[in-house]
N, CA, C and O of each residue as an XYZ file, in Angstrom:
636
protein
N       3.787     25.782     73.305
C       4.002     25.848     71.902
C       4.612     24.540     71.428
O       5.653     24.099     71.913
N       3.937     23.942     70.474
C       4.471     22.674     69.999
C       5.065     22.867     68.603
O       4.555     23.611     67.764
N       6.105     22.194     68.420
C       6.751     22.246     67.097
C       6.630     20.879     66.460
O       6.742     19.845     67.118
N       6.402     20.905     65.172
C       6.280     19.639     64.441
C       7.647     19.025     64.294
O       8.628     19.703     63.986
N       7.690     17.790     64.509
C       8.957     17.080     64.392
C       9.184     16.731     62.925
O       8.420     15.939     62.372
N      10.205     17.290     62.271
C      10.441     16.991     60.855
C      10.741     15.530     60.592
O      10.561     15.066     59.466
N      11.179     14.809     61.567
C      11.513     13.401     61.368
C      10.250     12.571     61.177
O      10.302     11.522     60.535
N       9.105     13.019     61.723
C       7.867     12.269     61.611
C       7.098     12.597     60.328
O       6.161     11.876     59.987
N       7.455     13.636     59.625
C       6.737     14.071     58.430
C       7.535     13.659     57.192
O       8.680     14.077     57.020
N       6.930     12.843     56.337
C       7.614     12.386     55.115
C       7.014     13.090     53.909
O       5.793     13.188     53.783
N       7.875     13.579     53.022
C       7.425     14.214     51.789
C       7.191     13.135     50.741
O       7.796     12.064     50.789
N       6.285     13.440     49.773
C       6.065     12.512     48.666
C       4.655     11.981     48.662
O       3.780     12.462     49.382
N       4.452     10.947     47.810
C       3.134     10.359     47.617
C       3.049      9.029     48.335
O       4.050      8.342     48.536
N       1.852      8.690     48.710
C       1.642      7.367     49.290
C       1.526      6.359     48.155
O       1.349      6.731     46.995
N       1.623      5.122     48.490
C       1.523      4.057     47.493
C       0.140      4.069     46.830
O       0.043      3.842     45.624
N      -0.896      4.320     47.569
C      -2.260      4.374     47.028
C      -2.375      5.506     46.020
O      -2.995      5.327     44.972
N      -1.804      6.649     46.302
C      -1.862      7.781     45.375
C      -1.138      7.444     44.074
O      -1.630      7.760     42.991
N       0.011      6.815     44.173
C       0.770      6.428     42.968
C      -0.001      5.419     42.124
O      -0.039      5.541     40.900
N      -0.607      4.438     42.755
C      -1.378      3.432     42.029
C      -2.589      4.084     41.353
O      -2.906      3.764     40.207
N      -3.258      4.989     42.051
C      -4.425      5.673     41.504
C      -4.052      6.511     40.283
O      -4.728      6.432     39.257
N      -3.003      7.300     40.374
C      -2.553      8.135     39.255
C      -2.140      7.261     38.072
O      -2.481      7.565     36.928
N      -1.412      6.182     38.339
C      -0.986      5.271     37.271
C      -2.201      4.648     36.585
O      -2.236      4.531     35.360
N      -3.184      4.252     37.371
C      -4.402      3.664     36.811
C      -5.159      4.665     35.938
O      -5.636      4.299     34.864
N      -5.276      5.894     36.368
C      -5.963      6.931     35.585
C      -5.231      7.188     34.268
O      -5.858      7.295     33.214
N      -3.915      7.284     34.332
C      -3.117      7.512     33.110
C      -3.265      6.333     32.151
O      -3.368      6.534     30.941
N      -3.277      5.119     32.672
C      -3.430      3.923     31.832
C      -4.790      3.913     31.128
O      -4.873      3.606     29.939
N      -5.846      4.247     31.857
C      -7.184      4.280     31.270
C      -7.267      5.348     30.181
O      -7.838      5.104     29.118
N      -6.709      6.514     30.435
C      -6.725      7.591     29.440
C      -5.921      7.197     28.193
O      -6.346      7.462     27.069
N      -4.771      6.571     28.394
C      -3.947      6.142     27.254
C      -4.666      5.060     26.449
O      -4.624      5.070     25.219
N      -5.323      4.133     27.138
C      -6.054      3.065     26.444
C      -7.199      3.639     25.611
O      -7.539      3.086     24.566
N      -7.784      4.722     26.057
C      -8.857      5.352     25.289
C      -8.307      6.167     24.121
O      -8.951      6.269     23.077
N      -7.128      6.742     24.292
C      -6.559      7.623     23.268
C      -5.917      6.852     22.109
O      -5.908      7.350     20.984
N      -5.388      5.670     22.349
C      -4.676      4.920     21.304
C      -5.587      4.570     20.126
O      -5.185      4.796     18.985
N      -6.791      4.030     20.340
C      -7.653      3.764     19.176
C      -8.031      5.028     18.410
O      -8.148      5.004     17.184
N      -8.222      6.125     19.126
C      -8.533      7.385     18.448
C      -7.367      7.826     17.565
O      -7.572      8.300     16.448
N      -6.163      7.669     18.062
C      -4.978      8.042     17.280
C      -4.832      7.128     16.068
O      -4.501      7.598     14.980
N      -5.072      5.836     16.240
C      -4.977      4.900     15.118
C      -6.028      5.213     14.053
O      -5.742      5.129     12.858
N      -7.214      5.565     14.469
C      -8.274      5.933     13.525
C      -7.905      7.203     12.765
O      -8.137      7.306     11.561
N      -7.330      8.165     13.479
C      -6.917      9.416     12.820
C      -5.820      9.149     11.792
O      -5.836      9.729     10.707
N      -4.876      8.286     12.120
C      -3.792      7.943     11.189
C      -4.370      7.229      9.963
O      -3.998      7.534      8.830
N      -5.283      6.277     10.195
C      -5.903      5.552      9.080
C      -6.709      6.501      8.198
O      -6.666      6.391      6.972
N      -7.436      7.423      8.801
C      -8.227      8.393      8.033
C      -7.306      9.249      7.157
O      -7.635      9.525      6.003
N      -6.172      9.666      7.688
C      -5.214     10.478      6.920
C      -4.661      9.677      5.734
O      -4.500     10.218      4.641
N      -4.374      8.394      5.951
C      -3.900      7.548      4.850
C      -4.970      7.401      3.770
O      -4.658      7.411      2.579
N      -6.213      7.265      4.178
C      -7.295      7.146      3.208
C      -7.470      8.436      2.406
O      -7.744      8.391      1.206
N      -7.316      9.566      3.056
C      -7.380     10.854      2.352
C      -6.244     10.942      1.334
O      -6.455     11.382      0.204
N      -5.034     10.522      1.735
C      -3.892     10.525      0.819
C      -4.126      9.577     -0.356
O      -3.765      9.886     -1.491
N      -4.729      8.427     -0.079
C      -5.027      7.478     -1.162
C      -6.011      8.089     -2.154
O      -5.802      8.002     -3.364
N      -7.072      8.700     -1.660
C      -8.047      9.342     -2.563
C      -7.376     10.425     -3.407
O      -7.650     10.553     -4.600
N      -6.503     11.195     -2.781
C      -5.801     12.266     -3.489
C      -4.905     11.677     -4.582
O      -4.876     12.191     -5.700
N      -4.180     10.613     -4.267
C      -3.291      9.985     -5.257
C      -4.074      9.392     -6.415
O      -3.692      9.554     -7.575
N      -5.169      8.703     -6.108
C      -5.993      8.122     -7.170
C      -6.583      9.208     -8.061
O      -6.588      9.080     -9.285
N      -7.077     10.269     -7.447
C      -7.654     11.378     -8.225
C      -6.589     12.009     -9.123
O      -6.856     12.319    -10.285
N      -5.388     12.198     -8.585
C      -4.293     12.798     -9.348
C      -3.949     11.943    -10.572
O      -3.806     12.465    -11.678
N      -3.816     10.632    -10.371
C      -3.453      9.756    -11.493
C      -4.592      9.633    -12.508
O      -4.353      9.630    -13.716
N      -5.817      9.533    -12.020
C      -6.945      9.412    -12.945
C      -7.134     10.689    -13.759
O      -7.481     10.634    -14.939
N      -6.906     11.826    -13.132
C      -6.975     13.095    -13.874
C      -5.873     13.147    -14.926
O      -6.111     13.591    -16.049
N      -4.666     12.696    -14.572
C      -3.556     12.683    -15.527
C      -3.857     11.755    -16.702
O      -3.550     12.086    -17.848
N      -4.454     10.598    -16.425
C      -4.825      9.669    -17.502
C      -5.866     10.318    -18.428
O      -5.774     10.209    -19.651
N      -6.841     10.984    -17.835
C      -7.863     11.663    -18.641
C      -7.255     12.792    -19.475
O      -7.626     12.974    -20.635
N      -6.328     13.547    -18.894
C      -5.659     14.623    -19.636
C      -4.829     14.053    -20.787
O      -4.796     14.627    -21.875
N      -4.162     12.930    -20.545
C      -3.386     12.259    -21.588
C      -4.305     11.882    -22.747
O      -3.998     12.163    -23.906
N      -5.427     11.248    -22.433
C      -6.388     10.834    -23.463
C      -6.909     12.041    -24.234
O      -6.968     12.017    -25.463
N      -7.280     13.083    -23.524
C      -7.800     14.294    -24.164
C      -6.732     14.923    -25.066
O      -7.032     15.364    -26.176
N      -5.484     14.961    -24.581
C      -4.395     15.543    -25.359
C      -4.153     14.747    -26.642
O      -3.967     15.334    -27.708
N      -4.154     13.429    -26.547
C      -3.929     12.623    -27.756
C      -5.071     12.787    -28.746
O      -4.849     12.817    -29.956
N      -6.297     12.893    -28.234
C      -7.445     13.079    -29.126
C      -7.420     14.449    -29.804
O      -7.667     14.546    -31.006
N      -7.127     15.502    -29.049
C      -7.124     16.859    -29.606
C      -5.974     17.101    -30.569
O      -6.138     17.804    -31.566
N      -4.812     16.526    -30.282
C      -3.636     16.758    -31.117
C      -3.414     15.661    -32.145
O      -2.431     15.681    -32.886
N      -4.311     14.729    -32.183
C      -4.260     13.647    -33.173
C      -2.883     12.991    -33.237
O      -2.293     12.854    -34.308
N      -2.393     12.597    -32.088
C      -1.090     11.930    -32.002
C      -1.271     10.471    -32.412
O      -2.186      9.790    -31.950
N      -0.396     10.015    -33.273
C      -0.451      8.642    -33.776
C      -0.119      7.660    -32.654
O       0.859      7.828    -31.925
N      -0.967      6.621    -32.534
C      -0.755      5.576    -31.536
C      -1.235      4.248    -32.097
O      -1.914      4.190    -33.122
N      -0.860      3.179    -31.395
C      -1.399      1.861    -31.740
C      -2.901      1.864    -31.485
O      -3.381      2.544    -30.578
N      -3.633      1.113    -32.278
C      -5.079      1.049    -32.097
C      -5.464      0.458    -30.756
O      -6.495      0.816    -30.187
N      -4.621     -0.464    -30.240
C      -4.927     -1.121    -28.953
C      -4.964     -0.129    -27.793
O      -5.589     -0.396    -26.767
N      -4.314      0.989    -27.949
C      -4.174      1.922    -26.832
C      -5.350      2.873    -26.690
O      -5.562      3.414    -25.605
N      -6.107      3.093    -27.724
C      -7.282      3.973    -27.681
C      -6.945      5.371    -27.163
O      -7.815      6.059    -26.631
N      -5.709      5.787    -27.313
C      -5.301      7.119    -26.861
C      -4.872      7.179    -25.413
O      -4.576      8.261    -24.905
N      -4.831      6.032    -24.728
C      -4.404      5.996    -23.325
C      -2.919      5.654    -23.248
O      -2.363      5.094    -24.194
N      -2.266      5.987    -22.121
C      -0.835      5.671    -22.009
C      -0.594      4.157    -21.991
O      -1.431      3.387    -21.520
N       0.557      3.754    -22.508
C       0.910      2.338    -22.538
C       1.258      1.833    -21.139
O       0.913      0.711    -20.769
N       1.951      2.683    -20.361
C       2.332      2.356    -18.982
C       2.094      3.589    -18.128
O       1.939      4.695    -18.645
N       2.067      3.394    -16.831
C       1.868      4.508    -15.909
C       3.028      5.503    -15.997
O       2.834      6.707    -15.828
N       4.223      4.997    -16.259
C       5.408      5.868    -16.379
C       5.293      6.850    -17.542
O       5.948      7.892    -17.534
N       4.470      6.533    -18.539
C       4.295      7.448    -19.680
C       3.705      8.787    -19.247
O       3.919      9.805    -19.906
N       2.963      8.787    -18.141
C       2.407     10.038    -17.633
C       3.502     10.951    -17.098
O       3.367     12.174    -17.128
N       4.583     10.358    -16.610
C       5.723     11.124    -16.093
C       6.656     11.517    -17.238
O       7.111     12.659    -17.308
N       6.938     10.572    -18.133
C       7.826     10.858    -19.265
C       7.196     11.874    -20.214
O       7.887     12.728    -20.769
N       5.896     11.776    -20.394
C       5.189     12.717    -21.257
C       5.136     12.271    -22.705
O       5.649     11.217    -23.081
N       4.501     13.109    -23.499
C       4.351     12.875    -24.937
C       5.152     13.901    -25.721
O       5.124     15.090    -25.405
N       5.858     13.447    -26.730
C       6.558     14.363    -27.625
C       5.626     14.678    -28.787
O       5.068     13.781    -29.420
N       5.474     15.945    -29.046
C       4.584     16.374    -30.130
C       5.177     17.608    -30.799
O       6.109     18.222    -30.280
N       4.637     17.957    -31.938
C       5.064     19.153    -32.672
C       3.988     20.212    -32.491
O       2.816     19.977    -32.784
N       4.396     21.383    -32.005
C       3.419     22.456    -31.774
C       3.095     23.184    -33.076
O       3.543     22.777    -34.148
N       2.324     24.252    -32.981
C       1.877     25.001    -34.159
C       3.023     25.670    -34.900
O       2.906     25.973    -36.087
N       4.118     25.898    -34.209
C       5.290     26.530    -34.831
C       6.312     25.498    -35.290
O       7.470     25.841    -35.529
N       5.899     24.240    -35.416
C       6.743     23.114    -35.832
C       7.941     22.898    -34.906
O       9.009     22.489    -35.363
N       7.772     23.166    -33.620
C       8.811     22.893    -32.625
C       8.423     21.652    -31.838
O       7.257     21.451    -31.498
N       9.427     20.820    -31.554
C       9.193     19.623    -30.748
C       8.987     20.038    -29.301
O       9.780     20.794    -28.741
N       7.937     19.547    -28.713
C       7.601     19.832    -27.320
C       7.344     18.515    -26.591
O       7.045     17.492    -27.208
N       7.466     18.566    -25.268
C       7.101     17.417    -24.443
C       6.017     17.865    -23.477
O       6.195     18.823    -22.725
N       4.906     17.169    -23.506
C       3.804     17.447    -22.593
C       3.820     16.374    -21.510
O       3.627     15.192    -21.794
N       4.056     16.799    -20.247
C       4.068     15.867    -19.119
C       2.762     15.994    -18.352
O       2.155     17.063    -18.302
N       2.338     14.880    -17.754
C       1.049     14.843    -17.080
C       1.175     14.627    -15.573
O       0.262     14.965    -14.819
N       2.297     14.066    -15.133
C       2.597     13.881    -13.709
C       4.065     14.188    -13.463
O       4.905     13.944    -14.329
N       4.378     14.718    -12.296
C       5.789     14.910    -11.927
C       6.426     13.593    -11.515
O       7.579     13.312    -11.844
N       5.655     12.788    -10.790
C       6.129     11.482    -10.330
C       4.914     10.605    -10.045
O       3.809     11.105     -9.833
N       5.130      9.308    -10.042
C       4.066      8.382     -9.682
C       3.830      8.531     -8.177
O       4.775      8.415     -7.398
N       2.602      8.784     -7.759
C       2.335      8.957     -6.330
C       2.562      7.672     -5.529
O       2.499      6.563     -6.059
N       2.822      7.859     -4.262
C       3.033      6.778     -3.301
C       1.671      6.285     -2.820
O       0.784      7.088     -2.526
N       1.506      4.966     -2.739
C       0.267      4.395     -2.202
C       0.411      4.290     -0.690
O       1.179      3.454     -0.212
N      -0.297      5.107      0.076
C      -0.129      5.115      1.528
C      -0.681      3.871      2.222
O      -0.343      3.616      3.378
N      -1.509      3.105      1.549
C      -2.090      1.910      2.162
C      -1.131      0.729      2.026
O      -0.838      0.052      3.012
N      -0.640      0.479      0.810
C       0.313     -0.618      0.604
C       1.748     -0.179      0.888
O       2.660     -1.003      0.962
N       1.931      1.120      1.045
C       3.241      1.734      1.306
C       4.254      1.367      0.219
O       5.374      0.936      0.491
N       3.809      1.556     -1.013
C       4.680      1.288     -2.158
C       4.256      2.189     -3.320
O       3.291      2.948     -3.224
N       4.999      2.082     -4.408
C       4.660      2.810     -5.628
C       3.982      1.871     -6.630
O       3.812      2.222     -7.797
N       3.600      0.693     -6.176
C       2.944     -0.302     -7.023
C       1.433     -0.055     -7.015
O       0.813      0.008     -5.954
N       0.859      0.080     -8.191
C      -0.576      0.305     -8.332
C      -1.166     -0.780     -9.205
O      -0.497     -1.299    -10.098
N      -2.405     -1.122     -8.955
C      -3.119     -2.020     -9.839
C      -3.538     -1.234    -11.081
O      -3.946     -0.078    -10.974
N      -3.441     -1.844    -12.232
C      -3.765     -1.168    -13.492
C      -4.863     -1.917    -14.232
O      -4.960     -3.141    -14.142
N      -5.681     -1.182    -14.957
C      -6.700     -1.760    -15.829
C      -6.579     -1.107    -17.199
O      -6.292      0.085    -17.310
N      -6.797     -1.891    -18.225
C      -6.838     -1.330    -19.576
C      -8.286     -1.322    -20.051
O      -9.161     -1.917    -19.420
N      -8.524     -0.656    -21.144
C      -9.880     -0.574    -21.694
C     -10.418     -1.972    -21.976
O     -11.612     -2.221    -21.811
N      -9.560     -2.872    -22.393
C      -9.971     -4.213    -22.768
C     -10.238     -5.127    -21.565
O     -10.882     -6.163    -21.723
N      -9.755     -4.765    -20.363
C      -9.950     -5.596    -19.169
C     -11.377     -5.490    -18.648
O     -12.042     -4.469    -18.825
N     -11.835     -6.552    -18.007
C     -13.127     -6.511    -17.331
C     -12.966     -5.742    -16.028
O     -11.884     -5.734    -15.441
N     -14.023     -5.103    -15.578
C     -13.980     -4.259    -14.375
C     -13.486     -5.031    -13.151
O     -12.708     -4.494    -12.362
N     -13.919     -6.261    -12.982
C     -13.550     -7.045    -11.801
C     -12.217     -7.780    -11.960
O     -11.790     -8.491    -11.050
N     -11.569     -7.613    -13.092
C     -10.305     -8.291    -13.351
C      -9.218     -7.816    -12.390
O      -9.110     -6.628    -12.088
N      -8.414     -8.775    -11.914
C      -7.298     -8.433    -11.029
C      -5.963     -8.511    -11.756
O      -4.914     -8.261    -11.161
N      -5.997     -8.854    -13.032
C      -4.751     -8.883    -13.809
C      -4.873     -7.884    -14.956
O      -5.928     -7.744    -15.576
N      -3.792     -7.211    -15.212
C      -3.758     -6.169    -16.233
C      -3.423     -6.786    -17.576
O      -2.462     -7.547    -17.692
N      -4.215     -6.459    -18.596
C      -3.981     -6.983    -19.939
C      -2.744     -6.411    -20.602
O      -2.161     -7.057    -21.472
N      -2.328     -5.208    -20.210
C      -1.103     -4.616    -20.721
C      -1.245     -3.784    -21.972
O      -0.251     -3.243    -22.455
N      -2.451     -3.658    -22.522
C      -2.612     -2.905    -23.757
C      -2.471     -1.400    -23.533
O      -1.877     -0.702    -24.354
N      -3.012     -0.904    -22.429
C      -2.972      0.522    -22.113
C      -3.319      0.693    -20.635
O      -3.671     -0.273    -19.958
N      -3.217      1.923    -20.140
C      -3.617      2.202    -18.756
C      -4.852      3.092    -18.814
O      -4.776      4.274    -19.150
N      -5.982      2.498    -18.480
C      -7.251      3.207    -18.497
C      -7.657      3.618    -17.079
O      -8.329      4.632    -16.888
N      -7.240      2.817    -16.079
C      -7.594      3.099    -14.696
C      -6.513      2.546    -13.766
O      -5.739      1.662    -14.135
N      -6.485      3.090    -12.560
C      -5.572      2.618    -11.509
C      -6.392      2.336    -10.253
O      -7.461      2.909    -10.045
N      -5.868      1.445     -9.427
C      -6.526      1.140     -8.163
C      -5.486      0.681     -7.145
O      -4.372      0.303     -7.509
N      -5.858      0.718     -5.876
C      -4.988      0.276     -4.786
C      -4.993     -1.249     -4.748
O      -6.050     -1.867     -4.871
N      -3.835     -1.854     -4.579
C      -3.726     -3.307     -4.573
C      -4.009     -3.942     -3.209
O      -3.983     -5.166     -3.080
N      -4.275     -3.134     -2.213
C      -4.525     -3.659     -0.871
C      -5.854     -4.407     -0.819
O      -6.842     -3.985     -1.420
N      -5.863     -5.522     -0.094
C      -7.094     -6.288      0.085
C      -7.803     -5.889      1.374
O      -8.827     -6.478      1.722
N      -7.275     -4.901      2.083
C      -7.861     -4.445      3.343
C      -9.116     -3.614      3.082
O      -9.417     -3.240      1.949
N      -9.828     -3.343      4.159
C     -11.038     -2.527      4.100
C     -10.760     -1.146      4.675
O      -9.924     -0.980      5.563
N     -11.470     -0.173      4.157
C     -11.377      1.208      4.642
C     -12.213      1.354      5.913
O     -12.915      0.424      6.310
N     -12.134      2.500      6.536
C     -12.910      2.758      7.745
C     -14.408      2.672      7.492
O     -15.171      2.327      8.394
N     -14.834      2.985      6.266
C     -16.266      2.905      5.955
C     -16.706      1.508      5.522
O     -17.872      1.311      5.179
N     -15.789      0.535      5.533
C     -16.118     -0.848      5.221
C     -15.936     -1.244      3.768
O     -16.091     -2.419      3.434
N     -15.610     -0.298      2.892
C     -15.400     -0.634      1.479
C     -13.972     -1.132      1.272
O     -13.063     -0.772      2.020
N     -13.793     -1.950      0.264
C     -12.460     -2.468     -0.055
C     -11.676     -1.390     -0.797
O     -12.217     -0.710     -1.668
N     -10.395     -1.237     -0.447
C      -9.557     -0.232     -1.103
C      -9.441     -0.489     -2.601
O      -9.367      0.454     -3.389
N      -9.426     -1.751     -2.993
C      -9.287     -2.063     -4.416
C     -10.507     -1.654     -5.235
O     -10.448     -1.633     -6.465
N     -11.623     -1.327     -4.561
C     -12.837     -0.875     -5.267
C     -12.910      0.640     -5.397
O     -13.841      1.150     -6.021
N     -11.974      1.363     -4.837
C     -12.021      2.832     -4.886
C     -11.724      3.320     -6.279
O     -11.717      4.527     -6.522
């Protein structure tokens, strides 16, 4: 009857096994990192679309409200807000019962997930579509100020 000598048997991994496992983990991590970065970028683009849609809808509601309620404004404004903050501050108007009311269109200016700021590019009715400077007469449209490209290859400033 032979007994195994515990002194000759070592527990653990060999150096080759450790190198192999490390190499496999490295390859898997290298493949996963671009996928994670793409997923993060896609989520930011979804947030950007949501923010732009929210602000553009608020601008349209502001215009519709001024037209329907015949609120007095400067002619240069064409019924659009003077600044983006006007969508948050709202419009003061008199309702049918002669009570002063405030109609708000946004709770807050949305965050731009691409530029990571609250700064948005603005266009007025009088500005040319390709203009990168805001004329200041009114806010007719908003856009992202980033010069980067989206995953689909389009420029964020063209959204």
